[in-house]
C-alpha positions in Angstrom: -16.9 -15.4 -14.4 -17.7 -18.5 -12.4 -15.6 -21.3 -11.0 -12.7 -21.5 -8.6 -9.8 -19.2 -8.6 -6.6 -20.9 -9.8 -3.9 -21.5 -7.1 -0.8 -19.5 -7.1 1.9 -21.9 -8.4 5.5 -21.4 -7.4 8.2 -22.5 -9.8 10.4 -25.3 -8.4 14.0 -24.4 -8.3 14.5 -21.7 -5.8 17.7 -19.7 -6.0 19.4 -22.1 -3.7 22.1 -20.5 -1.5 21.1 -16.9 -1.0 23.5 -14.7 -2.9 25.2 -11.8 -1.2 24.0 -8.3 -2.0 25.4 -7.0 -5.3 28.4 -4.7 -4.9 26.7 -1.8 -6.7 24.0 -1.5 -4.2 24.2 1.5 -1.7 24.9 0.6 1.9 21.3 1.2 2.9 20.1 -1.1 0.1 22.6 -3.8 1.1 21.3 -3.6 4.7 17.8 -4.1 3.4 19.0 -7.1 1.3 20.5 -8.7 4.4 17.4 -7.9 6.5 15.2 -9.7 4.0 17.5 -12.6 3.5 16.4 -14.8 6.4 12.7 -14.3 5.6 13.1 -15.1 1.9 15.4 -18.1 2.6 12.8 -19.5 5.0 9.9 -19.2 2.5 11.9 -20.7 -0.3 10.0 -18.6 -2.9 12.8 -16.7 -4.5 14.1 -18.0 -7.9 17.0 -16.8 -10.0 14.6 -14.8 -12.1 13.3 -12.9 -9.1 16.7 -11.5 -8.0 16.3 -8.4 -10.1 13.0 -7.6 -8.3 14.8 -8.1 -5.0 17.6 -5.8 -6.2 15.0 -3.1 -7.2 13.1 -3.5 -4.0 16.4 -3.0 -2.0 17.3 0.1 -4.1 13.9 1.6 -3.4 14.1 0.9 0.3 17.7 2.3 0.4 16.5 5.4 -1.4 13.7 6.0 1.1 16.2 5.9 4.0 18.8 8.1 2.1 16.2 10.7 1.3 15.0 10.8 4.9 18.6 11.3 6.1 19.2 14.1 3.6 15.9 15.8 4.5 16.6 15.8 8.2 19.1 18.7 8.1 17.7 20.7 5.2 16.2 24.1 5.5 15.9 24.8 1.8 12.2 24.0 1.1 12.7 23.5 -2.6 15.4 20.9 -2.2 13.4 19.3 0.6 10.3 19.1 -1.6 12.3 17.4 -4.4 13.7 14.9 -2.0 10.2 14.3 -0.5 8.8 13.5 -4.0 11.8 11.2 -4.7 11.2 9.5 -1.4 7.4 9.2 -2.1 8.0 7.5 -5.5 10.5 5.1 -3.9 7.9 4.2 -1.3 5.4 3.4 -3.9 7.9 1.4 -5.9 9.0 -0.5 -2.7 5.4 -1.2 -1.8 4.7 -2.7 -5.3 7.8 -4.8 -5.3 7.2 -6.0 -1.7 3.9 -7.4 -2.8 5.5 -9.1 -5.7 8.1 -10.7 -3.4 5.5 -11.8 -0.8 6.7 -9.3 1.8 3.3 -7.7 2.6 0.7 -9.0 5.0 -1.8 -9.4 2.1 0.7 -11.2 -0.1 1.6 -13.6 2.8 -2.0 -14.4 3.4 -2.5 -15.8 -0.1 -2.5 -19.6 -0.4 0.6 -21.0 -2.0 1.4 -24.2 -3.6 4.9 -25.5 -3.2 5.1 -27.7 -6.3 3.5 -28.0 -9.6 0.5 -30.2 -9.1 2.2 -32.8 -6.9 -1.2 -34.2 -5.9 -1.5 -36.1 -9.1 -4.3 -33.9 -10.5 -4.1 -32.6 -14.0 -3.1 -28.9 -14.5 -6.5 -27.0 -14.6 -4.9 -24.4 -16.8 -3.5 -26.8 -19.4 -5.4 -26.5 -22.6 -3.5 -29.1 -24.7 
């Protein structure tokens, strides 16, 4: 395929005031929510429809930390192996969601467009 790659377009209408972490999150997940808050507020990329991805990301990060804490004192290798697998899956999930939320170095390096074709040009993806 030839041509230029379309720009990533961000939807106008960020979530506004950053909401507090949902009550149902674990303490570790709430800490992650608060840790990410300044970064996501500054970038103004989070919309209301992205909040569930943020919740899931925080759940995964919380689970990583909780599994690590549980494993630190265990001697039962079967239980430790189960926790390790659970932690490993949470790490993979967190990595994927972090990329979706623009939290990885690769995601941050991608060019972004803050508004929908403000430069007066027609939408190159519009087929009407």
